C-alpha positions as CSV (number, residue, x, y, z in Angstrom):
1,M,-6.1,24.6,-37.3
2,K,-9.6,23.3,-36.1
3,N,-12.2,25.7,-35.0
4,I,-12.7,25.6,-31.4
5,H,-16.2,24.0,-31.6
6,E,-14.3,21.2,-33.5
7,V,-12.1,20.5,-30.5
8,S,-12.9,17.1,-29.0
9,P,-13.5,16.8,-25.3
10,F,-10.3,14.7,-25.1
11,E,-8.3,17.3,-27.0
12,K,-9.3,20.1,-24.9
13,F,-8.3,18.3,-21.4
14,I,-5.1,17.7,-23.1
15,E,-4.8,21.4,-23.8
16,E,-6.2,22.2,-20.2
17,M,-3.3,20.0,-18.7
18,R,-0.6,21.5,-20.9
19,E,-1.6,24.9,-19.8
20,L,-2.0,24.0,-16.1
21,M,1.5,21.8,-15.9
22,E,3.5,23.7,-18.6
23,P,5.4,20.6,-19.9
24,D,8.1,20.9,-22.4
25,E,6.6,18.0,-24.5
26,V,3.6,16.1,-24.7
27,F,3.6,12.2,-25.5
28,I,0.1,10.9,-26.2
29,M,0.8,7.3,-25.9
30,E,-0.9,5.0,-28.8
31,G,0.0,1.4,-27.8
32,G,2.2,-1.0,-29.8
33,N,5.7,-2.7,-29.5
34,N,7.8,0.1,-30.6
35,E,6.4,2.4,-28.0
36,A,6.9,0.4,-25.3
37,K,10.5,-0.3,-26.4
38,Q,11.0,3.5,-26.9
39,L,9.7,4.1,-23.4
40,A,11.8,1.6,-21.6
41,D,15.0,3.2,-23.5
42,L,13.9,6.3,-22.5
43,A,13.6,5.5,-18.6
44,Q,17.0,4.0,-18.8
45,K,18.6,7.2,-19.5
46,S,15.9,9.5,-17.2
47,E,16.4,10.2,-13.5
48,V,14.3,11.0,-10.8
49,D,16.1,12.0,-7.2
50,G,19.3,11.2,-8.9
51,R,18.0,7.7,-9.7
52,V,17.9,6.3,-13.1
53,V,14.2,5.3,-13.4
54,L,14.7,1.7,-14.9
55,K,17.9,-0.7,-15.1
56,K,17.8,-3.3,-17.3
57,L,17.7,-6.7,-15.5
58,N,19.0,-10.4,-16.7
59,G,16.6,-11.0,-19.8
60,N,17.8,-14.7,-19.6
61,V,16.2,-15.4,-16.5
62,Y,13.4,-12.5,-16.4
63,P,12.7,-11.7,-20.2
64,N,12.0,-8.0,-21.0
65,S,12.4,-6.9,-17.3
66,F,13.5,-3.8,-15.6
67,Y,14.5,-2.6,-12.1
68,H,12.9,0.4,-10.4
69,Q,14.2,2.3,-7.1
70,S,11.5,4.4,-5.5
71,N,12.5,7.2,-3.3
72,P,12.4,5.7,0.4
73,N,9.5,8.0,1.4
74,D,7.3,6.5,-1.2
75,V,6.8,2.9,-1.0
76,A,3.1,2.2,0.0
77,R,-0.3,3.5,-0.2
78,T,-0.8,6.9,2.0
79,E,-4.3,6.6,3.0
80,H,-3.7,9.2,5.7
81,L,-3.3,11.7,2.6
82,T,-6.0,9.8,0.4
83,Y,-9.3,12.1,0.4
84,V,-12.8,11.6,-1.0
85,C,-14.1,15.2,-2.2
86,T,-17.8,14.8,-2.0
87,L,-20.1,17.6,-1.9
88,T,-20.9,16.7,1.9
89,K,-19.0,15.3,4.5
90,S,-21.7,12.5,4.9
91,Q,-21.5,11.2,1.6
92,A,-18.1,10.4,1.9
93,G,-18.7,8.8,5.3
94,P,-16.2,8.1,8.1
95,N,-14.6,5.4,6.2
96,N,-13.0,7.9,4.1
97,L,-10.9,11.2,4.7
98,W,-13.2,14.2,3.2
99,M,-12.3,17.6,2.0
100,D,-14.8,20.1,0.6
101,P,-14.2,19.6,-3.4
102,H,-13.6,23.4,-3.8
103,E,-10.7,23.7,-1.3
104,A,-9.4,20.1,-2.7
105,K,-9.2,21.7,-6.3
106,K,-7.6,24.8,-5.1
107,K,-4.9,23.2,-3.1
108,M,-4.3,20.6,-5.8
109,N,-4.0,23.2,-8.7
110,T,-1.5,25.1,-6.8
111,L,0.6,22.0,-6.5
112,F,0.0,21.2,-10.3
113,K,0.6,24.8,-11.3
114,G,3.7,24.4,-13.8
115,C,4.9,21.1,-12.3
116,M,6.1,19.8,-15.8
117,K,8.1,22.4,-16.4
118,G,11.3,20.6,-18.1
119,R,9.7,17.3,-18.3
120,T,7.4,15.7,-20.5
121,M,3.6,15.0,-20.0
122,F,2.7,11.6,-20.8
123,V,-1.0,11.4,-22.1
124,I,-2.4,7.8,-21.3
125,P,-5.8,7.1,-22.9
126,F,-7.0,3.8,-21.6
127,I,-9.8,1.6,-21.2
128,M,-10.9,-0.3,-18.0
129,G,-12.3,-3.7,-18.8
130,T,-12.4,-5.4,-22.2
131,P,-13.3,-3.0,-24.7
132,S,-16.1,-4.7,-26.3
133,S,-18.1,-5.1,-22.9
134,T,-20.9,-3.1,-21.7
135,M,-19.0,-2.6,-18.4
136,A,-16.0,-1.4,-19.9
137,K,-15.1,2.4,-19.0
138,N,-13.1,5.0,-21.1
139,C,-10.2,7.1,-19.2
140,V,-7.3,9.4,-19.4
141,Q,-4.4,10.1,-17.3
142,V,-1.5,12.4,-17.8
143,T,1.6,11.9,-15.6
144,D,5.5,13.3,-15.7
145,S,6.3,9.7,-14.7
146,I,7.8,7.0,-17.3
147,Y,7.8,4.5,-14.5
148,V,3.8,5.3,-14.3
149,A,3.4,5.3,-18.0
150,L,5.2,2.0,-18.5
151,S,3.4,0.6,-15.5
152,M,-0.3,1.7,-17.1
153,R,0.9,-0.1,-20.2
154,I,1.1,-3.1,-18.3
155,M,-2.0,-2.7,-16.0
156,T,-4.5,-1.4,-18.5
157,R,-5.6,-1.6,-22.1
158,I,-4.1,1.9,-23.6
159,G,-3.5,3.6,-27.0
160,K,-5.6,4.0,-30.1
161,E,-8.5,1.8,-29.5
162,A,-9.1,3.9,-26.1
163,I,-9.1,7.1,-28.2
164,K,-11.4,5.9,-30.6
165,R,-14.0,4.6,-27.8
166,I,-13.8,8.2,-26.1
167,G,-14.6,9.9,-29.7
168,S,-16.3,13.0,-29.3
169,S,-17.9,11.9,-26.0
170,D,-17.3,14.0,-22.7
171,N,-17.8,10.8,-20.5
172,F,-14.4,9.8,-19.5
173,F,-12.4,9.6,-16.4
174,R,-9.7,12.3,-16.0
175,G,-6.6,11.6,-13.9
176,L,-4.1,14.0,-13.1
177,H,-0.7,13.0,-11.5
178,S,2.8,14.3,-11.1
179,I,5.4,13.1,-8.9
180,G,6.2,16.7,-8.1
181,E,9.6,16.7,-5.9
182,V,8.3,13.5,-4.1
183,D,7.6,15.4,-1.1
184,P,5.6,13.9,1.7
185,Q,4.7,17.2,2.7
186,K,3.2,17.9,-0.8
187,R,1.4,14.5,-1.4
188,F,-2.2,14.3,-1.9
189,I,-4.5,11.9,-3.5
190,M,-7.7,13.5,-4.0
191,H,-11.1,11.8,-5.3
192,F,-14.1,13.3,-6.9
193,P,-16.5,10.6,-7.3
194,Q,-19.2,13.0,-8.3
195,E,-17.0,14.4,-11.2
196,N,-15.3,11.2,-12.2
197,T,-11.8,12.7,-11.5
198,V,-8.9,11.9,-9.4
199,M,-5.8,14.2,-8.8
200,S,-2.7,13.0,-7.5
201,F,0.5,14.6,-6.4
202,G,3.7,13.8,-4.8
203,S,4.2,10.0,-5.2
204,G,5.2,7.6,-7.7
205,Y,3.9,4.5,-5.8
206,G,1.4,2.4,-7.7
207,G,-1.4,2.6,-5.6
208,N,-1.0,6.4,-5.6
209,A,0.2,7.1,-9.0
210,L,-1.7,4.1,-11.3
211,L,-4.7,6.0,-11.4
212,G,-6.6,3.2,-13.2
213,K,-5.8,1.0,-10.3
214,K,-7.2,1.6,-6.6
215,C,-8.4,5.3,-7.5
216,Y,-10.3,4.7,-10.4
217,S,-11.2,1.0,-10.4
218,L,-12.4,1.0,-6.8
219,R,-12.8,4.4,-5.2
220,I,-14.2,6.1,-8.4
221,A,-15.7,2.9,-9.7
222,S,-17.7,2.0,-6.4
223,Y,-19.4,5.1,-6.4
224,L,-20.4,4.9,-10.2
225,G,-21.6,1.3,-9.4
226,R,-23.6,2.7,-6.6
227,Q,-25.5,4.9,-9.1
228,E,-25.3,2.3,-11.9
229,G,-26.7,-0.8,-10.0
230,W,-23.4,-2.8,-10.1
231,L,-20.5,-3.5,-7.7
232,A,-16.9,-2.4,-7.9
233,E,-14.8,-5.0,-5.3
234,H,-11.3,-5.4,-4.1
235,M,-11.5,-9.2,-5.1
236,I,-9.7,-12.1,-7.1
237,I,-11.9,-14.0,-9.7
238,I,-10.8,-17.6,-10.3
239,G,-12.5,-20.8,-12.4
240,V,-12.1,-24.3,-10.7
241,K,-12.4,-26.9,-13.4
242,S,-13.6,-30.1,-11.7
243,P,-13.0,-33.6,-13.0
244,D,-16.6,-33.8,-14.5
245,G,-15.7,-30.7,-16.7
246,K,-17.9,-28.4,-14.9
247,V,-16.2,-25.0,-13.9
248,S,-17.5,-23.2,-10.8
249,Y,-16.3,-19.5,-10.7
250,F,-15.5,-17.8,-7.2
251,L,-14.7,-14.2,-6.2
252,G,-12.4,-13.5,-3.2
253,A,-11.8,-10.7,-0.8
254,F,-8.8,-10.2,1.3
255,P,-7.1,-7.4,2.7
256,S,-3.2,-6.9,1.2
257,A,-0.7,-9.5,1.8
258,C,-3.6,-11.9,2.8
259,G,-2.7,-14.4,0.0
260,K,-5.0,-13.1,-2.4
261,T,-2.5,-13.5,-5.2
262,N,-1.2,-16.8,-3.9
263,L,-5.0,-17.9,-4.2
264,A,-5.7,-16.6,-7.6
265,L,-2.7,-18.4,-9.0
266,L,-3.3,-21.6,-6.9
267,E,-2.4,-25.1,-8.3
268,P,-5.0,-27.8,-7.5
269,I,-3.4,-30.5,-5.3
270,F,-5.9,-33.2,-6.4
271,N,-5.8,-34.8,-9.7
272,G,-8.5,-33.9,-12.2
273,Y,-9.2,-30.5,-11.1
274,K,-7.8,-27.2,-12.7
275,I,-7.5,-23.6,-11.7
276,F,-8.1,-20.7,-14.0
277,T,-6.8,-17.1,-13.2
278,L,-9.1,-14.2,-14.3
279,G,-7.8,-11.7,-11.5
280,D,-5.8,-11.1,-8.6
281,D,-7.3,-7.7,-7.1
282,I,-10.2,-6.1,-8.6
283,A,-13.8,-7.5,-9.8
284,W,-16.5,-5.4,-11.4
285,I,-19.5,-7.2,-10.7
286,N,-23.0,-7.1,-12.3
287,V,-26.6,-8.9,-12.1
288,S,-28.0,-10.1,-15.5
289,R,-31.6,-9.7,-16.5
290,S,-32.0,-13.6,-15.6
291,G,-30.6,-12.8,-12.1
292,Q,-27.3,-14.4,-12.8
293,M,-24.2,-12.7,-10.9
294,Y,-21.3,-12.2,-13.5
295,A,-17.7,-10.5,-12.9
296,L,-14.8,-9.3,-14.9
297,N,-11.5,-8.2,-14.1
298,P,-11.1,-4.4,-15.2
299,E,-7.3,-4.4,-15.4
300,A,-4.8,-6.4,-17.7
301,G,-1.9,-7.2,-15.4
302,F,-0.5,-8.1,-11.8
303,F,0.7,-5.5,-9.4
304,G,2.0,-8.1,-6.6
305,V,3.9,-8.1,-3.4
306,A,7.1,-9.8,-4.2
307,P,8.4,-10.9,-0.6
308,G,6.9,-14.4,0.4
309,T,6.6,-15.4,-3.7
310,S,8.6,-18.1,-4.6
311,S,8.4,-21.5,-6.9
312,K,7.3,-22.9,-3.3
313,T,4.6,-20.8,-2.4
314,N,3.3,-19.6,-5.9
315,P,4.8,-21.5,-8.9
316,V,2.3,-20.1,-11.6
317,M,3.3,-16.3,-10.7
318,M,7.0,-17.3,-10.9
319,E,6.5,-18.7,-14.2
320,T,4.4,-15.6,-15.2
321,L,7.2,-13.5,-14.3
322,K,9.6,-15.4,-16.3
323,N,7.3,-15.6,-19.4
324,D,8.1,-13.1,-22.1
325,N,5.9,-11.0,-24.4
326,F,6.1,-7.3,-25.7
327,F,5.0,-5.9,-22.4
328,P,8.1,-5.0,-20.1
329,T,8.1,-6.7,-16.4
330,L,9.0,-4.0,-13.6
331,F,10.5,-5.0,-10.3
332,T,10.2,-2.2,-7.8
333,N,12.2,-2.2,-4.3
334,T,13.4,-5.4,-4.4
335,A,17.3,-6.4,-3.6
336,I,19.4,-7.1,-6.8
337,N,21.7,-10.2,-6.8
338,N,24.6,-8.8,-8.1
339,D,26.1,-12.3,-9.3
340,D,23.6,-12.3,-12.0
341,N,21.8,-9.3,-12.0
342,T,18.3,-10.6,-10.9
343,P,15.9,-9.3,-8.5
344,W,15.8,-11.1,-4.9
345,W,13.5,-11.0,-2.1
346,E,13.1,-12.6,1.1
347,N,11.8,-16.2,0.6
348,L,12.8,-16.3,-2.8
349,T,15.3,-18.9,-2.2
350,D,16.1,-20.8,0.9
351,E,19.5,-19.2,1.2
352,T,20.2,-15.5,1.2
353,P,22.7,-14.6,-1.6
354,E,26.0,-13.3,-0.4
355,N,26.6,-10.5,-3.0
356,L,23.0,-8.2,-2.9
357,T,22.3,-4.5,-3.3
358,D,19.3,-3.9,-0.7
359,W,16.3,-1.8,-1.9
360,H,18.2,1.6,-0.6
361,G,20.9,0.9,-3.4
362,Q,23.5,-0.2,-0.7
363,A,25.5,-3.3,-0.2
364,Y,23.3,-5.7,1.7
365,D,24.8,-6.9,5.4
366,K,23.3,-10.1,6.6
367,T,23.9,-9.3,9.9
368,S,22.0,-6.3,10.0
369,G,18.8,-8.1,10.7
370,K,17.0,-5.7,8.1
371,P,15.4,-7.2,5.1
372,A,17.0,-6.5,1.8
373,A,14.0,-6.0,-0.1
374,H,11.3,-3.7,1.0
375,P,8.5,-5.5,2.9
376,N,6.2,-4.3,0.2
377,S,8.3,-4.4,-3.0
378,R,6.7,-5.1,-6.0
379,F,6.5,-6.5,-9.5
380,T,4.4,-5.3,-12.3
381,V,3.4,-7.9,-15.0
382,S,1.0,-8.6,-17.9
383,I,-1.7,-11.1,-17.1
384,Y,-1.4,-12.2,-20.6
385,N,2.0,-13.9,-19.5
386,C,0.1,-16.1,-16.8
387,P,-0.1,-19.7,-17.8
388,T,-3.2,-20.3,-16.1
389,L,-5.1,-17.4,-17.4
390,S,-8.7,-18.2,-18.0
391,P,-10.0,-18.5,-21.8
392,E,-13.2,-16.5,-20.5
393,F,-10.8,-13.7,-19.2
394,D,-11.6,-11.3,-22.4
395,N,-15.2,-12.3,-22.1
396,P,-17.2,-9.1,-22.4
397,K,-20.1,-10.7,-20.5
398,G,-17.6,-11.7,-17.8
399,V,-18.1,-15.1,-15.7
400,P,-20.9,-16.5,-13.8
401,I,-20.1,-16.5,-10.0
402,S,-21.0,-19.4,-7.9
403,G,-19.1,-18.6,-4.7
404,I,-17.8,-15.8,-2.8
405,I,-14.9,-16.1,-0.4
406,F,-13.9,-13.5,2.2
407,G,-11.0,-13.4,4.5
408,G,-8.6,-11.6,6.9
409,R,-5.4,-12.4,8.8
410,R,-6.6,-13.2,12.2
411,K,-4.6,-15.1,14.9
412,D,-7.4,-16.4,16.7
413,T,-11.4,-16.3,16.8
414,I,-12.2,-16.9,13.2
415,P,-12.2,-20.6,12.1
416,L,-10.5,-21.8,9.2
417,V,-13.8,-21.9,7.0
418,Y,-17.5,-21.5,7.5
419,E,-20.3,-20.9,5.2
420,C,-22.7,-18.0,6.0
421,R,-26.2,-18.9,6.1
422,D,-27.8,-17.0,3.4
423,W,-26.8,-13.8,1.4
424,E,-27.8,-11.3,4.0
425,S,-25.7,-13.4,6.8
426,G,-22.8,-13.0,4.4
427,V,-22.9,-9.5,3.9
428,F,-23.1,-9.1,7.4
429,A,-20.1,-11.3,8.0
430,A,-18.1,-9.4,5.2
431,S,-19.1,-6.3,6.7
432,T,-17.5,-7.2,9.8
433,I,-14.0,-8.4,8.5
434,G,-11.2,-7.8,10.8
435,S,-7.8,-8.1,9.8
436,E,-4.0,-7.2,11.2
437,T,-2.4,-4.8,9.1
438,T,0.6,-5.1,6.6
439,A,3.2,-3.4,5.1
440,A,1.1,-2.2,2.0
441,S,0.0,0.6,3.6
442,T,1.6,3.0,5.9
443,G,1.5,2.8,9.5
444,S,1.8,0.2,12.3
445,Q,1.5,-3.1,11.3
446,G,0.2,-6.2,13.1
447,T,-2.9,-4.3,14.8
448,L,-6.5,-5.3,14.3
449,R,-8.7,-3.3,12.2
450,R,-12.0,-3.7,10.7
451,D,-12.0,-4.0,6.9
452,P,-15.3,-4.7,5.4
453,M,-15.3,-6.7,2.2
454,A,-11.6,-5.7,2.3
455,M,-12.7,-2.2,0.8
456,L,-12.4,0.0,3.7
457,P,-9.5,1.9,1.8
458,F,-11.2,1.8,-1.3
459,C,-14.7,2.5,-0.8
460,G,-15.5,5.9,-2.5
461,Y,-18.5,6.9,-0.6
462,N,-20.4,6.2,2.8
463,M,-19.9,2.6,4.1
464,G,-23.3,2.3,5.5
465,E,-25.0,2.9,2.1
466,Y,-22.4,0.6,0.7
467,F,-23.7,-2.1,2.7
468,S,-27.1,-1.4,1.8
469,H,-25.9,-1.7,-2.0
470,W,-25.0,-5.2,-1.2
471,L,-28.2,-5.9,0.2
472,E,-30.0,-4.4,-3.0
473,I,-27.8,-6.5,-5.4
474,G,-28.6,-9.5,-3.5
475,K,-32.4,-8.8,-4.2
476,K,-31.7,-9.0,-8.0
477,L,-30.4,-12.3,-7.8
478,K,-32.2,-15.3,-8.6
479,K,-29.6,-17.9,-7.1
480,P,-27.4,-15.9,-4.8
481,P,-23.5,-17.2,-4.8
482,K,-22.9,-19.1,-1.6
483,I,-20.7,-16.9,0.6
484,F,-17.6,-18.6,2.4
485,M,-15.8,-17.1,5.6
486,V,-11.9,-18.0,5.6
487,N,-8.8,-17.7,8.1
488,W,-5.7,-19.3,7.0
489,F,-3.6,-17.7,9.8
490,R,-4.7,-18.8,13.0
491,K,-2.0,-19.7,15.5
492,D,-1.3,-22.3,18.4
493,E,-0.3,-21.5,21.7
494,D,3.4,-21.1,20.4
495,G,2.5,-18.5,17.8
496,K,2.8,-21.1,15.0
497,F,0.3,-21.2,12.1
498,M,-1.9,-24.1,12.5
499,W,-2.9,-24.4,8.9
500,P,-0.1,-24.8,6.0
501,G,-1.8,-22.6,3.6
502,F,-0.6,-21.9,0.2
503,R,-1.6,-25.0,-2.1
504,E,-3.0,-26.8,1.1
505,N,-6.1,-24.0,0.6
506,F,-7.2,-26.1,-2.4
507,R,-8.9,-28.6,0.1
508,I,-10.9,-25.7,1.4
509,I,-12.0,-24.9,-1.8
510,K,-12.9,-28.4,-2.9
511,W,-15.3,-28.3,0.2
512,M,-16.9,-25.2,-1.1
513,I,-17.6,-26.9,-4.4
514,D,-19.0,-29.7,-2.8
515,R,-21.1,-27.3,-0.7
516,I,-22.2,-25.5,-4.1
517,E,-23.0,-28.8,-5.9
518,E,-24.9,-30.0,-2.6
519,R,-22.3,-33.1,-2.4
520,A,-21.1,-32.3,1.4
521,E,-23.0,-32.1,4.8
522,A,-22.5,-29.1,7.2
523,V,-22.8,-28.7,10.8
524,E,-24.8,-25.6,12.2
525,N,-23.3,-23.3,14.7
526,E,-23.5,-20.1,16.5
527,I,-22.2,-18.3,13.4
528,G,-22.9,-20.3,10.5
529,L,-22.1,-23.5,8.9
530,S,-19.0,-25.6,9.3
531,P,-17.8,-28.9,7.6
532,T,-18.4,-32.2,9.1
533,K,-15.3,-33.9,10.6
534,D,-15.0,-35.7,7.0
535,G,-16.0,-32.6,5.2
536,I,-12.4,-31.4,4.6
537,N,-10.2,-34.0,2.2
538,L,-6.9,-34.4,4.3
539,T,-5.4,-37.0,2.4
540,G,-1.7,-36.8,2.5
541,L,-1.8,-33.9,4.9
542,D,0.0,-34.3,8.0
543,I,-2.3,-32.6,10.3
544,K,-3.5,-33.8,13.8
545,P,-7.4,-34.5,14.3
546,E,-7.2,-32.3,17.2
547,T,-5.7,-29.6,15.4
548,M,-8.4,-29.5,12.6
549,D,-11.0,-29.5,15.7
550,E,-9.2,-26.4,17.0
551,L,-9.2,-24.8,13.6
552,L,-12.9,-25.2,13.2
553,S,-13.9,-24.7,16.6
554,I,-16.0,-21.5,17.9
555,D,-14.7,-20.0,20.9
556,K,-18.0,-18.5,22.3
557,D,-16.1,-16.0,24.7
558,K,-14.0,-14.7,22.1
559,W,-17.0,-14.4,19.8
560,K,-18.7,-12.3,22.6
561,T,-15.7,-9.8,22.7
562,E,-16.2,-9.6,18.7
563,V,-19.6,-8.8,18.8
564,E,-18.7,-5.8,21.1
565,Q,-16.0,-4.9,18.8
566,I,-18.5,-5.1,15.9
567,E,-21.1,-3.1,17.9
568,E,-18.4,-0.5,18.3
569,F,-17.5,-0.4,14.6
570,Y,-21.0,-0.1,13.6
571,S,-21.7,2.8,15.9
572,K,-19.4,4.8,13.6
573,F,-21.8,4.8,10.7
574,D,-24.8,6.5,13.0
575,N,-28.0,5.4,11.3
576,K,-26.6,4.4,8.0
577,I,-26.1,0.5,9.1
578,P,-28.8,-1.1,7.1
579,Q,-31.5,-2.5,9.8
580,E,-31.2,-6.1,8.2
581,L,-27.4,-6.0,9.6
582,R,-28.3,-4.7,12.9
583,K,-31.0,-7.7,12.9
584,I,-28.4,-10.3,12.4
585,L,-25.7,-8.9,14.9
586,S,-28.4,-9.0,17.4
587,E,-29.4,-12.8,16.8
588,L,-25.7,-13.6,16.6
589,K,-25.4,-11.8,20.3
590,A,-28.7,-13.8,21.4
591,R,-27.1,-17.2,20.0
592,L,-23.9,-17.0,21.7
593,N,-25.6,-15.9,25.3
594,D,-28.2,-18.9,24.9
595,S,-25.5,-21.4,24.3
596,D,-24.0,-20.8,27.5
């Protein structure tokens, strides 16, 4: 038996969790093919809420794939039950729900006490980021959910290498999770950024339960980035190879269901171009000593929204889902086509199959008017299945960034694309993003809310200080990436989308590359720099010139309303909004008034 002084912090943490949660068994995950199969087999024999955790799907269509049906009350992030527990409320900011850390721990420890009796505690040692990178972080999560354990195998780098990296160090993220009774009245996600810890209880949904994802990689990591001089962002990372062989790397931030994953796996529509995928959700961003911005994806998988994904809208993702390696692929809350035992969701096929089981587990009635798959149904798949995965994906340094794209879902006001004048103007524009809400979070859908940098639900500290941090990062940059704003979702008077979107968005990416390489002119207006009339290559696209004019137009009256709404949003942060951003807002207001 080890002397108490020889017990590592990792082992001490496991013992503390065992004493708190009282599991019947402890399973320390070490990685490897055999373990993946063992867990998948166990999940097919285990039940939660009377539901088998995993059901095997047709491996001839979707290799090594399984279906998971969650509790109907547990299908999205629960932002109204997600807290940031800093020492003071001001540190968390108005963008977060706050709870005193002592009160939060008392509440959570009461829930955790004995919660794993009759269950197995899975210990998940994992690494966020390429293990050899200086940006990689060591983490440990405990959970009583096999579904979560398998999902974390897909989304992170787990096992012996993580245990070895942790070694005798006490510096690792601690994630405590239990599904409890999946009771919404006992559901809380508590973040302790100053202690590098998250406590989550009562939910098995990805954003609430896969603690390496939004909880650590964004909320905790954004706080760490503020302390250590880097950024943790809700962003895609792509590389675009031009015919001359040069690769331009882009970051892109969009609220959920705004086409983020589709853009990350875009297929170019022009010959000679190729897009490489590096990530569809999270980017960790650093500035080198030479002043170059670099970014890497700390994850190792995709946790994507299924509805709307098809061979027409995202053929690369469909191929990813049908590729095979030793990682399982999980489908959650989709419908099931009983004729061939495959997952199905809205818009996967032109026609709805006749013999479906809906996401509730009931025979689907086409005449009900209800969707067969939940609007936020998901797939979880290894990024190494992706046929367009960048050869630089595991580069420990990351990739050099040339451009940053910000966007939201707006039916009017925001043009199809414009370039910000400089870094500070780009930070301002990104800090004011408004987007119509979607099914990825609980609450009403279709209402406009401000979602700065698409980080409103994920910033682990006061967002006013977060904006200041962005400005400080800019001061380190020798040649800041160009910042672009996009809106694929403008509608005409009949409520129809004016821009076709999906693959056609590459036309906008090409214009951005031409701007970065100084091959394209731009027209200056009140909000920034817009494409010239012939700036966007429309060859082969059936779109009227007047439609393009409208897509790129600046409605000054709508923008004056936008300015008023931005002023109201900024007022929520008291004196934390940087003066640089207030100055840019004032100048925008003046330009709009002067142009009357």
